[in-house]
N, C-alpha and C positions, 0 to 999 in steps of 0.2 A: 267449296273453295272458290275464291274469286279468281277470275281469269285476268291475267296480266298481259299487257301488250309489251312483250319483251323488246321488240325493236324500238319502240318509243322510249322505254326505260333505259335502254342502252344509249340512245341518242342523248337523253338527259344527262347520263353519266359523262358522256364525252364533252358536253357543253360545260360541265363543271371543272374539267381538267384545264390546267394552264397550257399555253401554247407549246411550252418546252417539255411537256409530259412524255414519259417513256412508256414502252409497252408494259414494263413492270408496274408503273403507276396505274395504268388502266386495269391490269390483271388484279392488282390489290383492291381497287375499288369494286370490281366485280365480285371478288372473293368475300369482301366484307359485307356487301349487299346480300349475297347468298346466305352467309352465315347468320345474319340478322333475320332474314326471312324464315330460315329453317328453325331458328330459336323461337320465333313468334308462333310458328305452326306447332312446334312441340308444346309450347305453353298452352295454346288453345286446345290441344288434344289431351292435355293433362299429363304429358310425359316430362314431368319435372321431379326434382328431388329437393327437399327442404335443405337449406344451408346447414342446419344443425346436424342432419343426417350425413351430409358430405364430410363435415368436420369430424364427426364420430368415426366414419369409415377410414379416414386418413390419420386419425390420432391427433388432430389439431385442436388447440384450445381456442376459446372465443376471443 
């Protein structure tokens, strides 16, 4: 697993926010970043389910 400089990444997130950003805006950015990184790690580790299987489990049609 690649080491990430969390402090630098956080600074980069802050730079992208508008001047009138709220705490909620910042927390949302952090949440989305974490969710994407977790999803990428799951994908790399093979912890995925085919969309057809998900649809089948929930009784959804294509």
